[in-house]
C-alpha positions as CSV (number, residue, x, y, z in Angstrom):
1,X,-20.5,-77.4,-50.4
2,X,-17.6,-76.9,-52.8
3,X,-15.3,-74.2,-51.7
4,X,-15.7,-72.3,-55.0
5,X,-19.5,-72.1,-54.7
6,X,-19.5,-68.8,-52.9
7,X,-21.4,-65.5,-53.4
8,X,-19.6,-63.1,-55.7
9,X,-20.3,-59.7,-57.1
10,X,-21.9,-59.5,-60.6
11,X,-19.5,-59.3,-63.6
12,X,-18.3,-55.9,-64.6
13,X,-18.1,-54.2,-68.0
14,X,-14.8,-53.7,-69.7
15,X,-14.3,-50.4,-67.9
16,X,-14.8,-52.1,-64.6
17,X,-17.2,-49.4,-63.4
18,X,-20.7,-50.2,-64.5
19,X,-22.2,-53.7,-63.6
20,X,-23.7,-55.6,-66.5
21,X,-26.9,-57.6,-66.0
22,X,-28.5,-59.9,-68.5
23,X,-32.3,-60.2,-68.6
24,X,-32.2,-62.8,-71.5
25,X,-35.0,-65.3,-71.6
26,X,-32.5,-67.9,-72.7
27,X,-29.8,-68.9,-72.8
28,X,-30.0,-67.2,-69.4
29,X,-27.6,-66.1,-66.7
30,X,-25.6,-68.7,-64.8
31,X,-24.7,-68.1,-61.2
32,X,-21.2,-66.5,-61.0
33,X,-19.8,-69.2,-58.7
34,X,-20.9,-71.8,-61.2
35,X,-19.1,-70.0,-64.0
36,X,-16.0,-69.9,-61.8
37,X,-16.3,-73.6,-61.1
38,X,-16.6,-74.4,-64.8
39,X,-13.5,-72.4,-65.5
40,X,-11.5,-74.1,-62.8
41,X,-12.5,-77.6,-63.8
42,X,-12.7,-77.3,-67.5
43,X,-9.3,-78.7,-68.2
44,X,-8.9,-80.9,-65.1
45,X,-12.1,-82.4,-63.7
46,X,-11.9,-83.4,-60.1
47,X,-8.2,-84.0,-60.2
48,X,-8.4,-86.6,-63.0
49,X,-6.2,-84.5,-65.3
50,X,-8.9,-84.9,-68.0
51,X,-11.1,-82.1,-69.5
52,X,-14.7,-82.3,-68.4
53,X,-15.8,-82.4,-72.0
54,X,-13.9,-85.6,-72.6
55,X,-15.3,-87.7,-69.8
56,X,-16.8,-90.9,-71.2
57,X,-20.5,-91.0,-70.5
58,X,-20.3,-94.6,-69.4
59,X,-17.3,-94.1,-67.2
60,X,-17.4,-93.9,-63.4
61,X,-16.6,-90.1,-63.2
62,X,-19.6,-89.1,-65.4
63,X,-21.9,-91.6,-63.8
64,X,-21.2,-90.0,-60.5
65,X,-21.9,-86.5,-62.1
66,X,-25.3,-87.8,-63.2
67,X,-26.1,-89.5,-59.9
68,X,-25.3,-86.4,-57.9
69,X,-27.4,-84.2,-60.2
70,X,-30.4,-86.5,-59.9
71,X,-29.9,-86.7,-56.1
72,X,-29.8,-83.0,-55.7
73,X,-32.8,-82.4,-58.0
74,X,-34.8,-85.0,-56.0
75,X,-33.8,-83.2,-52.8
76,X,-34.7,-79.7,-54.1
77,X,-38.2,-80.7,-55.3
78,X,-38.8,-83.7,-53.0
79,X,-39.3,-85.8,-56.0
80,X,-41.1,-89.0,-55.0
81,X,-39.6,-92.4,-55.8
82,X,-42.5,-93.2,-58.1
83,X,-41.3,-90.5,-60.5
84,X,-38.4,-91.1,-62.9
85,X,-35.9,-88.3,-63.5
86,X,-34.7,-88.2,-67.1
87,X,-31.9,-86.0,-68.6
88,X,-32.7,-85.9,-72.3
89,X,-31.2,-84.1,-75.4
90,X,-32.9,-81.2,-77.0
91,X,-35.2,-78.5,-75.8
92,X,-38.8,-78.4,-74.5
93,X,-40.0,-77.8,-78.1
94,X,-39.0,-81.4,-78.9
95,X,-41.2,-82.6,-76.1
96,X,-44.2,-80.9,-77.6
97,X,-44.6,-83.7,-80.1
98,X,-42.7,-86.5,-78.2
99,X,-45.0,-86.1,-75.1
100,X,-48.2,-87.4,-76.7
101,X,-46.3,-90.1,-78.5
102,X,-44.8,-91.3,-75.1
103,X,-48.1,-91.2,-73.2
104,X,-50.1,-93.1,-75.7
105,X,-53.1,-90.8,-76.1
106,X,-55.4,-93.3,-77.9
107,X,-58.4,-92.2,-79.9
108,X,-59.5,-89.5,-77.4
109,X,-56.3,-87.6,-77.6
110,X,-55.3,-85.1,-74.9
111,X,-56.6,-81.8,-73.5
112,X,-54.6,-78.5,-73.4
113,X,-55.0,-75.1,-71.7
114,X,-54.2,-72.2,-74.0
115,X,-52.7,-69.3,-72.1
116,X,-50.2,-67.7,-74.5
117,X,-47.6,-68.0,-77.1
118,X,-45.9,-71.1,-75.9
119,X,-49.0,-73.1,-75.0
120,X,-50.3,-72.4,-78.5
121,X,-47.0,-73.7,-80.0
122,X,-47.4,-76.8,-77.8
123,X,-50.9,-77.3,-79.0
124,X,-50.0,-76.9,-82.7
125,X,-47.2,-79.4,-82.4
126,X,-49.2,-82.0,-80.4
127,X,-52.0,-81.7,-83.0
128,X,-49.6,-83.1,-85.6
129,X,-49.6,-86.5,-83.8
130,X,-52.9,-86.7,-81.8
131,X,-56.3,-85.1,-81.3
132,X,-56.1,-82.0,-79.1
133,X,-59.0,-80.6,-77.1
134,X,-58.6,-77.1,-75.9
135,X,-60.0,-77.2,-72.3
136,X,-59.7,-73.4,-71.7
137,X,-58.3,-70.3,-73.2
138,X,-57.0,-67.2,-71.4
139,X,-55.3,-64.1,-72.7
140,X,-54.5,-61.9,-69.7
141,X,-55.4,-64.3,-66.9
142,X,-55.7,-68.0,-66.0
143,X,-59.3,-69.1,-66.7
144,X,-61.2,-70.2,-63.6
145,X,-60.7,-74.0,-63.4
146,X,-64.4,-74.6,-62.8
147,X,-64.9,-73.5,-66.4
148,X,-62.4,-75.9,-68.0
149,X,-63.7,-78.5,-70.4
150,X,-61.6,-81.5,-69.5
151,X,-62.9,-84.7,-71.1
152,X,-63.1,-87.7,-68.8
153,X,-61.4,-89.9,-71.4
154,X,-58.5,-87.5,-72.2
155,X,-55.1,-89.1,-71.9
156,X,-53.8,-86.1,-69.9
157,X,-54.3,-82.4,-69.3
158,X,-51.4,-80.1,-70.3
159,X,-50.6,-76.6,-69.0
160,X,-47.7,-74.2,-69.6
161,X,-47.1,-73.0,-66.1
162,X,-45.2,-69.9,-67.1
163,X,-45.7,-68.2,-70.4
164,X,-42.2,-66.9,-71.1
165,X,-43.2,-64.6,-74.0
166,X,-46.4,-63.2,-72.4
167,X,-45.6,-63.0,-68.7
168,X,-48.5,-65.0,-67.4
169,X,-48.1,-67.8,-64.8
170,X,-49.9,-70.4,-62.7
171,X,-49.0,-69.9,-59.1
172,X,-50.9,-73.0,-57.8
173,X,-51.5,-76.5,-59.1
174,X,-54.6,-76.4,-61.3
175,X,-57.7,-78.1,-60.0
176,X,-58.5,-81.0,-62.4
177,X,-60.1,-84.4,-62.6
178,X,-58.0,-86.7,-60.5
179,X,-58.0,-89.5,-63.0
180,X,-56.6,-87.3,-65.8
181,X,-52.8,-87.0,-65.4
182,X,-51.6,-83.4,-65.2
183,X,-48.7,-82.5,-67.4
184,X,-46.7,-79.3,-67.6
185,X,-44.1,-77.5,-69.6
186,X,-42.3,-75.8,-66.7
187,X,-39.3,-74.6,-68.6
188,X,-39.3,-71.0,-67.3
189,X,-40.4,-71.5,-63.7
190,X,-38.8,-74.9,-62.9
191,X,-36.8,-74.6,-59.7
192,X,-38.0,-71.1,-59.0
193,X,-40.7,-72.1,-56.5
194,X,-41.7,-75.1,-54.4
195,X,-44.1,-77.5,-56.2
196,X,-45.6,-80.8,-55.2
197,X,-44.2,-83.1,-57.8
198,X,-46.7,-85.8,-56.7
199,X,-49.5,-83.7,-58.2
200,X,-48.0,-84.0,-61.7
201,X,-47.9,-86.9,-64.1
202,X,-45.2,-85.4,-66.2
203,X,-43.1,-82.2,-65.8
204,X,-40.6,-81.2,-68.5
205,X,-38.3,-78.2,-68.6
206,X,-35.6,-77.1,-70.9
207,X,-32.3,-76.2,-69.2
208,X,-31.4,-72.8,-70.5
209,X,-33.6,-70.8,-68.0
210,X,-32.8,-72.0,-64.5
211,X,-30.8,-75.3,-64.9
212,X,-27.9,-74.8,-67.2
213,X,-27.0,-74.4,-70.9
214,X,-29.2,-75.1,-73.9
215,X,-29.3,-78.7,-75.2
216,X,-30.7,-80.5,-72.1
217,X,-34.3,-81.1,-71.1
218,X,-35.2,-82.5,-67.7
219,X,-38.3,-84.8,-67.6
220,X,-40.0,-86.0,-64.5
221,X,-42.4,-88.7,-65.3
222,X,-44.6,-90.8,-63.0
223,X,-43.6,-94.4,-63.5
224,X,-47.2,-95.7,-64.1
225,X,-47.2,-93.6,-67.2
226,X,-44.2,-95.4,-68.7
227,X,-44.5,-98.2,-71.2
228,X,-47.1,-96.4,-73.3
229,X,-44.9,-95.0,-76.1
230,X,-45.9,-95.5,-79.7
231,X,-43.6,-97.8,-81.6
232,X,-42.6,-94.9,-83.9
233,X,-40.9,-93.0,-81.1
234,X,-37.2,-93.1,-81.5
235,X,-35.6,-95.1,-78.8
236,X,-33.5,-92.1,-77.6
237,X,-36.7,-90.2,-76.9
238,X,-38.7,-93.1,-75.4
239,X,-39.1,-92.3,-71.7
240,X,-39.2,-95.9,-70.8
241,X,-36.1,-96.9,-72.6
242,X,-34.2,-93.9,-71.2
243,X,-35.4,-94.6,-67.7
244,X,-34.2,-98.2,-68.0
245,X,-30.8,-97.0,-69.2
246,X,-30.4,-94.3,-66.6
247,X,-30.7,-91.5,-69.3
248,X,-27.7,-93.1,-71.0
249,X,-29.4,-95.1,-73.8
250,X,-27.3,-92.9,-76.1
251,X,-24.6,-90.4,-75.4
252,X,-26.3,-87.8,-73.2
253,X,-25.5,-84.0,-73.4
254,X,-22.6,-84.5,-70.9
255,X,-21.4,-81.0,-70.5
256,X,-24.9,-79.6,-70.1
257,X,-25.6,-82.2,-67.4
258,X,-22.3,-81.4,-65.7
259,X,-23.2,-77.7,-65.6
260,X,-26.8,-78.5,-64.4
261,X,-25.3,-80.5,-61.5
262,X,-23.3,-77.4,-60.5
263,X,-26.4,-75.2,-60.6
264,X,-28.4,-77.7,-58.5
265,X,-25.6,-77.7,-56.0
266,X,-25.6,-73.9,-55.9
267,X,-29.3,-73.9,-55.4
268,X,-29.0,-76.2,-52.4
269,X,-26.3,-74.0,-50.9
270,X,-28.4,-70.9,-51.3
271,X,-31.6,-72.0,-49.5
272,X,-33.2,-74.1,-52.3
273,X,-36.4,-73.3,-54.2
274,X,-38.1,-71.7,-51.2
275,X,-35.4,-69.0,-51.0
276,X,-35.5,-68.6,-54.8
277,X,-39.2,-68.0,-54.7
278,X,-38.9,-65.2,-52.1
279,X,-36.1,-63.6,-54.1
280,X,-38.0,-63.8,-57.3
281,X,-41.0,-62.2,-55.8
282,X,-38.9,-59.3,-54.6
283,X,-37.2,-58.9,-58.0
284,X,-40.4,-59.0,-59.9
285,X,-42.1,-56.7,-57.5
286,X,-39.5,-54.0,-58.0
287,X,-40.1,-54.0,-61.8
288,X,-43.9,-54.3,-61.6
289,X,-43.9,-51.4,-59.2
290,X,-42.1,-49.3,-61.8
291,X,-44.7,-50.3,-64.3
292,X,-47.7,-49.7,-62.0
293,X,-46.5,-46.4,-60.7
294,X,-45.9,-45.0,-64.2
295,X,-49.4,-43.6,-64.8
296,X,-49.7,-45.6,-68.0
297,X,-46.3,-44.8,-69.5
298,X,-45.5,-48.6,-69.1
299,X,-48.3,-51.1,-69.4
300,X,-48.5,-54.8,-68.4
301,X,-51.3,-56.7,-70.0
302,X,-51.5,-59.5,-67.5
303,X,-53.9,-59.4,-64.6
304,X,-52.0,-58.8,-61.3
305,X,-52.7,-62.1,-59.7
306,X,-51.5,-64.0,-62.8
307,X,-48.3,-62.2,-63.4
308,X,-45.1,-64.1,-63.8
309,X,-42.4,-63.7,-61.1
310,X,-39.6,-64.6,-63.6
311,X,-40.7,-63.1,-67.0
312,X,-41.9,-59.5,-66.6
313,X,-43.4,-58.6,-69.9
314,X,-44.5,-55.0,-70.6
315,X,-44.9,-52.3,-73.2
316,X,-44.3,-48.6,-73.5
317,X,-47.6,-46.7,-74.3
318,X,-45.7,-44.9,-77.1
319,X,-44.2,-48.0,-78.8
320,X,-42.0,-45.8,-80.9
321,X,-39.8,-45.5,-77.8
322,X,-39.3,-49.3,-77.4
323,X,-36.0,-49.4,-79.5
324,X,-34.7,-46.3,-77.7
325,X,-35.5,-48.0,-74.3
326,X,-33.5,-51.1,-75.3
327,X,-30.6,-49.1,-76.6
328,X,-30.4,-46.8,-73.6
329,X,-30.7,-49.7,-71.2
330,X,-27.8,-51.4,-72.9
331,X,-25.7,-48.3,-72.4
332,X,-26.4,-48.6,-68.7
333,X,-25.3,-52.3,-68.7
334,X,-28.9,-53.6,-68.7
335,X,-28.9,-56.2,-71.5
336,X,-31.4,-58.3,-73.5
337,X,-34.6,-56.5,-72.7
338,X,-36.4,-56.8,-76.0
339,X,-39.5,-58.9,-76.0
340,X,-40.0,-62.1,-77.8
341,X,-39.6,-61.6,-81.6
342,X,-43.1,-62.8,-82.3
343,X,-44.8,-60.9,-79.4
344,X,-42.9,-57.6,-79.3
345,X,-42.7,-55.2,-76.4
346,X,-40.2,-55.5,-73.6
347,X,-39.3,-58.4,-71.3
348,X,-37.1,-58.7,-68.2
349,X,-36.4,-62.3,-67.3
350,X,-35.5,-62.6,-63.7
351,X,-34.4,-66.2,-63.3
352,X,-32.7,-67.6,-60.2
353,X,-29.2,-66.5,-61.2
354,X,-30.2,-62.9,-61.9
355,X,-29.3,-61.0,-58.7
356,X,-31.7,-58.7,-56.9
357,X,-29.3,-55.8,-57.8
358,X,-30.3,-56.3,-61.4
359,X,-34.0,-55.8,-60.8
360,X,-33.3,-52.7,-58.6
361,X,-31.1,-51.2,-61.3
362,X,-33.7,-51.9,-64.0
363,X,-36.5,-50.3,-62.0
364,X,-34.4,-47.2,-61.4
365,X,-33.6,-47.0,-65.1
366,X,-37.3,-47.4,-66.0
367,X,-38.2,-44.5,-63.7
368,X,-35.4,-42.4,-65.2
369,X,-36.4,-43.2,-68.7
370,X,-40.0,-42.2,-68.0
371,X,-38.8,-38.8,-66.6
372,X,-36.8,-38.2,-69.7
373,X,-39.4,-39.3,-72.3
374,X,-42.8,-39.2,-70.5
């Protein structure tokens, strides 16, 4: 472990008295030790005398950065050898349309489960390039898998494992026909809990939640699903071409990959995804308790067993108080609590780098706000 990857206290405000905590859904908080490491190495990477931003992507220094990032990711999630690890440019939204083009859906198309805002965005984008069947729809809970309408000739079955804007989450691998590859957008809960990667044909996740800065998307793809891309797919977004080139078919997002590598190293040094899962459960429980104990002052529309541990979405019964809540929280150093602009309400994103002290402070603020305005 690098000497600088140590636990530190949260950053303070300008008056150095009140801690500031960001609950942004993305770009999200980075671990404080990672921010320190970036600062220390920004102008002189690993004693080379060169700024990290200027490392040639084809040179030995950056090749080593990528190799270590892939090694640590494989270790954290026990990624099997039959899955390729790709570091691609862009966000998860780019994959909404690129995914069906890469997997070669054929005349049957693919099946999707609709559980919220982002899965609907995924369905709409995929429908631009292939036939989409909606296997199931759920608003406040995950539909029982026995009711899903998965077609036997579907190219794959897609789920959004954590609805960032709605606060609904899959906590287990969905039961599905074994011959239909299971595909997931895991942007918000990637690396927040253990998963069995072998269960999934493709997993993709944008970086700006739990991996690093925006501009990078990690794709894990089972190798037997490679080689199916439609000829119209740009080579830089062709999973097969990028796998063959070690994610360096073109200039990759070098700085984002460098930061992701530091985050992955930090995760390993702090107990890995199992430790993150326990911490995230404690953080979310503190906020959900404040909601559930409020006698209806706060309301969460997601069934308890399907609630996200990383995106706690809720509303105030008197929605006229929402803006006052956000402003008052900011004065207390609790930042970025407004809900998604298309969904509304309030949202506390409790990703891996958000300390437990942040959730405790938020829960205390919520109880105090209820006393003042309830």
